C-alpha positions in Angstrom: -49.5 141.0 147.2 -45.8 140.5 145.8 -43.3 139.5 148.4 -40.2 141.9 150.2 -37.1 142.3 147.6 -34.8 139.4 147.7 -31.1 140.0 149.4 -28.8 140.6 146.2 -25.1 139.7 146.4 -22.4 139.9 144.4 -21.9 136.2 144.3 -23.5 133.0 145.3 -22.2 129.4 145.6 -24.3 126.5 146.5 -23.3 122.6 146.0 -24.2 119.5 146.9 -28.0 119.9 146.3 -28.3 116.0 145.1 -31.7 116.7 142.8 -32.7 113.1 141.9 -32.2 111.7 145.6 -35.7 111.9 148.4 -33.0 113.7 151.0 -32.8 116.7 148.8 -34.4 119.6 150.5 -35.4 120.7 147.0 -38.5 123.1 148.7 -36.1 124.4 150.7 -33.4 125.5 147.8 -36.5 126.9 146.3 -37.8 129.1 149.2 -33.9 130.2 149.5 -33.3 131.3 145.9 -36.6 133.3 146.0 -35.2 135.1 148.8 -31.8 135.7 147.5 -30.4 137.0 144.4 -26.7 137.5 143.4 -24.8 138.6 139.9 -22.8 135.6 139.6 -23.6 131.9 141.0 -21.3 128.9 140.8 -23.4 125.6 141.6 -20.1 123.6 143.0 -20.7 120.0 141.9 -23.4 117.5 143.0 -26.5 119.3 142.3 -28.1 116.2 140.4 -27.5 113.2 142.0 -26.5 110.8 138.9 -25.9 108.1 140.9 -29.2 107.7 142.6 -30.8 108.2 139.4 -29.0 105.4 137.8 -30.2 103.0 140.9 -34.1 104.5 140.7 -35.7 106.9 139.1 -36.8 109.8 141.5 -37.9 113.6 140.3 -40.7 115.5 141.8 -41.9 118.6 140.1 -39.8 120.5 143.1 -36.8 119.2 141.7 -37.6 120.4 138.3 -38.8 123.5 140.1 -35.1 124.0 141.3 -33.9 124.1 137.9 -36.3 126.4 136.6 -35.7 128.7 139.0 -31.9 128.7 138.0 -32.8 129.1 134.4 -34.9 131.7 135.0 -31.9 134.0 137.0 -30.0 133.3 134.1 -32.4 134.5 132.0 -32.3 137.8 133.9 -29.1 138.6 133.8 -27.2 136.1 136.5 -23.9 134.9 135.1 -23.9 130.9 136.2 -21.3 128.7 136.4 -21.9 124.9 136.7 -19.1 123.0 138.5 -19.7 119.2 137.8 -19.0 117.0 140.8 -18.6 113.3 141.4 -22.5 112.9 141.7 -22.8 114.5 138.4 -19.9 113.8 136.8 -21.9 113.1 133.5 -21.5 116.8 132.9 -17.8 117.2 132.8 -18.2 115.9 129.2 -19.8 119.1 128.6 -17.1 121.2 129.5 -17.4 124.8 128.2 -21.0 124.0 126.6 -23.9 126.5 127.7 -27.4 125.3 128.8 -29.8 127.8 129.0 -27.1 130.6 129.7 -25.5 128.0 132.1 -21.9 127.3 130.9 -20.3 123.7 132.5 -16.5 123.7 133.6 -14.7 121.4 136.0 -13.1 124.3 137.7 -13.2 128.0 137.8 -11.3 131.0 139.2 -13.2 133.7 140.8 -12.1 136.8 141.4 -13.4 138.8 144.7 -14.2 142.6 144.5 -11.4 143.1 147.1 -9.2 141.5 144.3 -8.7 138.1 145.7 -8.6 134.9 143.4 -10.2 131.9 144.5 -10.4 128.3 143.1 -13.9 127.2 142.9 -13.8 123.5 142.7 -16.3 120.3 143.6 -13.4 118.7 145.7 -14.0 114.5 144.7 -10.8 115.0 142.7 -9.2 114.8 145.9 -11.0 112.5 147.5 -8.8 109.0 147.4 -12.0 106.7 148.3 -13.7 108.4 145.2 -11.2 107.4 142.7 -9.2 104.6 143.7 -11.8 102.6 145.5 -15.0 103.3 143.6 -16.4 100.4 145.3 -16.0 101.9 148.7 -17.3 104.8 147.7 -20.6 103.6 146.3 -20.9 101.4 149.7 -20.5 104.7 151.2 -23.3 106.1 149.3 -25.6 103.5 150.6 -24.7 103.8 154.2 -25.3 107.4 153.9 -28.8 106.8 151.9 -29.9 104.9 155.4 -28.4 107.8 157.6 -30.7 109.9 155.9 -33.8 107.7 155.9 -33.1 107.5 159.8 -32.7 111.3 159.7 -36.0 111.4 158.3 -38.2 109.2 160.6 -36.3 111.3 163.6 -37.4 114.5 161.8 -41.0 113.4 162.1 -40.9 112.4 165.2 -39.5 116.0 166.2 -41.8 117.7 164.4 -45.0 115.6 165.9 -43.4 116.5 169.5 -43.2 119.9 168.5 -39.2 119.8 168.5 -36.9 121.8 166.3 -35.2 120.3 163.3 -32.3 118.2 164.5 -30.0 115.8 161.9 -29.3 112.7 163.1 -26.9 112.1 160.1 -24.9 115.2 160.7 -24.6 114.3 164.5 -23.4 111.0 163.6 -20.6 112.0 161.0 -19.3 114.6 163.6 -19.2 112.2 166.5 -17.2 109.6 164.1 -14.0 110.3 164.8 -12.5 109.1 161.3 -15.1 111.5 159.7 -13.8 114.0 161.7 -10.3 113.1 160.5 -11.3 113.1 156.8 -12.7 116.4 157.5 -9.4 118.1 158.8 -7.2 116.1 155.9 -9.9 117.4 153.3 -9.4 121.2 154.1 -5.7 120.4 154.1 -5.0 119.1 150.9 -7.9 121.5 148.9 -5.6 124.3 150.8 -2.6 123.0 149.2 -4.1 122.5 146.0 -5.1 126.3 146.1 -1.3 127.4 146.9 -0.3 125.2 143.9 -2.7 126.9 141.7 -1.2 130.2 142.7 -4.4 131.5 144.0 -5.6 132.8 147.6 -8.4 130.5 148.4 -10.2 127.5 147.4 -14.4 127.2 147.5 -15.4 123.9 147.4 -17.9 121.4 148.1 -18.1 117.2 148.3 -18.3 116.6 152.2 -21.5 118.5 153.2 -19.6 120.6 155.9 -19.9 124.0 155.3 -16.8 126.2 156.7 -14.8 129.3 156.6 -11.1 128.2 158.0 -7.6 130.2 156.8 -4.7 127.7 156.5 -1.9 130.1 156.7 -2.0 132.5 153.8 -4.8 130.4 152.1 -8.3 130.6 153.1 -10.4 127.3 152.8 -14.5 127.6 152.0 -17.0 125.1 152.0 -20.7 125.5 151.0 -22.1 122.8 152.7 -25.2 121.1 151.5 -28.8 121.3 150.7 -29.5 117.7 151.9 -28.8 118.3 156.0 -27.7 121.3 156.7 -28.8 123.9 153.9 -26.0 126.5 153.6 -24.8 128.6 150.8 -21.8 130.8 150.6 -22.3 134.1 149.6 -19.6 137.3 148.7 -20.7 140.6 149.7 -20.2 143.7 147.5 -17.2 144.5 149.5 -15.6 140.9 148.9 -16.5 139.4 152.4 -17.4 136.0 152.4 -20.2 134.5 154.7 -22.0 131.2 155.2 -25.7 131.8 155.0 -27.9 129.0 156.6 -31.8 128.8 155.5 -33.7 127.8 158.5 -35.6 124.4 158.3 -39.1 125.7 158.4 -40.6 127.2 155.2 -42.6 130.3 155.4 -45.5 129.2 155.0 -45.2 126.4 157.7 -43.6 129.1 160.3 -46.4 131.8 159.9 -48.6 130.9 157.4 -47.3 134.3 155.5 -44.7 134.9 152.8 -42.3 136.7 155.1 -38.7 135.6 154.5 -37.7 132.8 156.7 -34.6 134.5 158.7 -31.1 133.5 158.1 -28.3 132.7 160.3 -25.3 134.2 159.1 -21.9 133.2 160.3 -18.5 135.3 160.5 -15.1 134.2 159.2 -14.3 133.3 163.1 -17.8 131.1 163.1 -19.8 133.0 165.3 -23.5 133.4 164.4 -24.2 136.7 163.7 -28.0 138.2 163.3 -29.4 138.3 159.9 -30.1 142.0 158.5 
């Protein structure tokens, strides 16, 4: 018996999947893509984690399945643009090249159904650590790996105790004042870039912190990630933008059935709204 028809949106934005790293929640993304479709899809950087693949090769079948799922959507008519990030910066040398119907770019301008123009960019270009202190960026990457290792241990313990998913790494990141300040400054800098580009807003990734916020006349949108929070941003057919958070329990684990897992939808003011 086939499952329910996927929810369809005008546009879908996904970033920071980090395929090639052990922390990537590829199974959750496959499940999300199974239940969601869009006419246009933007992959907003760090889809593949070249940094970790250079250190040690890790590419299980689930990571290959994500690629195949996206290629299948392209074959069925979805317009897919791959915006390169810092972890998959190798893709920047292929700007304008099509791979199986997916076109590679460094940035793009997306026009919404209600006529707004949004700059789509990964955002690492405005991270001074990534560009000016490369060694520190790599050190931070190792620290992040350690946090994710702790995260996996905590997740397993909570699962054994029957407790819901809780992200240690997300909690630690928010608790550190410098991280909070970095997020705020990053949002400000990206909003300023949108103004310089004469667009109405910016959609980015990079910092693994999903958000939809207004900075004066500019809208800042971050897609989040598929390492900790499992979030995507979607555009409805009337131009409304929303954050979708995919549940941390797959359907077969949750109920033994193929029914879709509910998503939490966050409106423009950050309030949780019941999924349809």
